[in-house]
C-alpha positions, 0 to 999 in steps of 0.5 A: 483513512479518516477517523470516525466522528466522535464526541468526548464528554463527561457525565458529572453528578451532584457529588462531583463523580465523573464518567467519561464517554467517547461516543461515535457511530456504532455505539449503543448506550443504555440508561437504567435506573429507578423511575424519576431518576432522570433517564429521559432527561439524560437521553435528551441531553446526550441526543442534543450534544450528539446533534450539535456535534453532527453525529447521527443518533437515535433514541429508544424508550421501551419497557416492553419485555419482548422488545428488550429481550429480543429486538434490542440485542438485534438492533444493537448488533446491527448498529455495531456492524453498520456504524451509522449512529449512536443508539441511546436506550432509555431502559433495558432488559435490566430494568425489566428484571429489576421491576420483577425483583421489586414486585417479588420483594413487595409480595415477599416471595423469596424463591421468586426473588432468588430465581430472578437474581439468578436470571439477572446474572445469566442475562448479564453473561449472555445478553448483548453488551452495551458500549456503556451502561449508565445507572442514574439514581436520585434521592428518594424525596426527588424521586417522589417529587418527580413521580408522586405515584411511587410510595417511599417504600417502593422507591426504597425497594427499587434503589436496593434492587438497583444497588444489587444490579450495580454489583452484578454489572460492575457499575457505579450509580450517578446522582443528578447528572449534567453533561459536559462536552469535552471534545467534538 
């Protein structure tokens, strides 16, 4: 039996932190993070690297709550079973909940904030588990340059919420990432 085609690569951030990925058809990757952190750029880089390696892939960009809550888990499960392509998601249900938490903090509603924190933990337990979840971050000045409609306060709240999300998901953020192909 021939082994499945795969692509081995490293994501390297500006501080030298490395995350190794071994991508092959049937895997589902979620890229999460603050607006302006470079999610769309990373999705494009991963898709290009997979294309160059001859590995089928599909990218998805959705911030619609219904799609992230119901359609994405079905799509991921089907992809895991069929093993036809690598699916790369620019945003996930975790981004939706993060936005709700950020809004509750701006409105200073601690009861809603506590409820959403609990919801986040429940979703992490029962929601479809991605093959990889990659959290991108960036310095606040870089975020503000890329997304001028965001205020410094909003960017700070967003980073604080994503830091809490990192603890729940047990992941570490990467700051300003490049992709290094190791093996095709």
